[in-house]
C-alpha positions in Angstrom: -32.5 60.0 -70.0 -30.0 58.0 -71.6 -27.6 55.9 -69.5 -24.2 55.0 -70.6 -24.8 51.2 -71.8 -27.8 52.5 -73.8 -25.4 55.2 -75.4 -22.7 52.9 -76.1 -25.2 50.4 -77.8 -26.6 53.2 -79.9 -22.7 54.4 -80.7 -22.0 50.8 -82.2 -25.1 50.6 -84.0 -27.5 48.8 -82.3 -31.3 49.5 -83.6 -33.7 50.5 -81.5 -35.5 47.4 -81.6 -32.3 45.6 -80.0 -32.1 48.3 -77.4 -35.6 47.6 -76.5 -35.2 44.2 -76.5 -31.6 44.4 -74.1 -33.9 46.8 -71.7 -36.6 43.9 -71.5 -34.0 41.5 -70.6 -32.2 43.5 -68.2 -35.7 44.3 -66.2 -36.4 40.3 -66.6 -32.6 39.3 -65.4 -32.6 41.9 -62.5 -35.9 40.4 -61.3 -34.8 36.7 -61.4 -31.2 37.7 -59.8 -33.7 39.2 -56.9 -35.6 36.1 -56.7 -33.0 33.6 -56.4 -31.6 32.3 -53.2 -27.7 31.9 -54.0 -25.1 34.6 -54.6 -25.5 36.5 -57.7 -23.7 39.7 -58.7 -26.7 41.9 -59.6 -24.3 44.5 -61.2 -23.2 41.8 -63.4 -26.3 40.6 -64.3 -27.6 44.2 -65.1 -24.5 45.0 -67.3 -24.4 41.8 -68.8 -28.3 41.7 -70.0 -27.7 45.5 -71.2 -24.5 44.2 -73.5 -25.5 40.8 -74.2 -26.6 41.5 -77.9 -23.9 44.3 -78.8 -23.0 41.9 -81.6 -26.5 42.4 -83.3 -24.9 45.9 -84.5 -23.1 43.9 -87.1 -24.8 40.6 -87.8 -28.4 39.1 -86.6 -26.9 35.5 -87.3 -26.2 33.0 -84.7 -22.4 34.5 -84.5 -24.0 37.8 -83.0 -22.6 36.2 -79.8 -18.9 35.7 -81.2 -18.9 38.9 -82.7 -20.3 41.2 -79.8 -17.5 39.2 -77.5 -14.9 40.6 -79.5 -16.4 43.8 -79.6 -16.7 43.9 -76.2 -12.8 42.7 -75.8 -12.2 45.8 -78.1 -13.6 48.0 -76.3 -12.1 47.0 -72.8 -15.4 45.3 -71.3 -14.7 42.9 -68.1 -13.9 39.6 -69.2 -16.9 38.4 -67.3 -19.1 40.4 -69.6 -17.3 38.9 -72.3 -18.6 35.4 -71.2 -22.0 36.6 -70.8 -22.1 37.8 -74.4 -20.4 34.6 -75.6 -22.6 32.3 -73.9 -26.2 33.8 -73.9 -27.2 32.1 -77.2 -30.0 29.8 -76.7 -29.3 27.9 -73.8 -25.6 27.5 -74.3 -23.9 25.8 -77.6 -22.0 22.8 -77.0 -18.3 22.7 -78.9 -19.6 20.2 -81.3 -22.7 22.1 -82.0 -20.7 25.4 -82.7 -18.7 23.6 -85.2 -21.7 22.3 -87.3 -23.3 25.9 -87.1 -20.1 27.4 -88.3 -18.8 29.0 -84.7 -15.7 28.5 -83.5 -15.5 25.0 -82.0 -15.5 25.8 -78.4 -18.1 25.4 -75.6 -20.6 28.6 -75.6 -22.7 26.9 -72.6 -23.4 29.4 -69.8 -21.2 28.5 -66.4 -21.8 31.1 -63.5 -25.0 31.8 -62.0 -25.0 35.4 -63.9 -24.1 34.1 -67.6 -27.3 31.6 -66.7 -30.0 34.3 -65.7 -29.0 36.4 -68.9 -29.5 33.5 -70.9 -32.7 32.5 -69.4 -33.8 35.6 -69.4 -33.0 36.2 -73.3 -35.2 33.4 -73.9 -38.0 34.5 -72.2 -38.1 37.7 -74.1 -39.5 37.9 -77.4 -38.8 41.1 -79.1 -39.1 43.3 -75.8 -42.6 41.0 -74.4 -42.0 38.7 -71.5 -43.2 35.5 -72.4 -43.7 32.5 -70.2 -41.5 29.4 -70.0 -43.9 27.1 -71.8 -44.5 29.5 -74.6 -40.8 30.4 -74.7 -39.8 26.4 -74.8 -42.6 26.3 -77.5 -40.6 29.1 -79.3 -37.3 27.5 -79.1 -38.6 24.1 -80.1 -39.7 26.0 -83.5 -36.1 27.3 -84.3 -35.0 25.8 -87.6 -32.0 23.1 -86.9 -32.5 23.5 -82.9 -31.6 19.9 -81.8 -32.8 17.9 -78.9 -30.1 19.0 -76.5 -30.5 22.3 -76.8 -34.1 21.9 -75.9 -33.2 19.7 -73.2 -30.2 22.5 -71.9 -33.2 25.2 -72.2 -35.3 22.8 -69.9 -32.7 22.1 -67.2 -31.8 25.9 -67.0 -35.4 26.5 -66.6 -35.3 24.0 -63.4 -31.6 25.0 -62.3 -32.9 29.0 -61.8 -36.5 27.5 -60.4 -34.5 25.4 -57.7 -32.3 28.7 -56.8 -35.5 30.3 -56.3 -36.7 27.6 -53.5 -33.0 27.1 -51.9 
């Protein structure tokens, strides 16, 4: 049975590959949300994970997050979801990094627990397969042009979420 969000992704032109990916991210993000001992809006995590790659209907470049946020705004999506979509790339992108990548020169680093969980889960899903942190970190480091700052943010994001599980 197709849920409303999967139908929305199809209607805007997301491929089946992208849909399989977002469904895997959703499952992992919800599992992480259930493991952390801090307050988390699980429905926001679920919806953010489902919609995080909506921009891939139009582009598969790094700008898919910005494009997806614009698409979500046009669809009248809650701004908290727009922020998840916009800030999910990597472990976040600083304004300086964004400028150098040709993105709007603003901060795209996840701030809320929900934004962080979706960004983290996205990094742990390769296609529609879950990886461990070590494999994800190795893959992350191999991205052309990835800077050490981005790698450090990914490591800190992992540590923060692991800490949330122990609180």
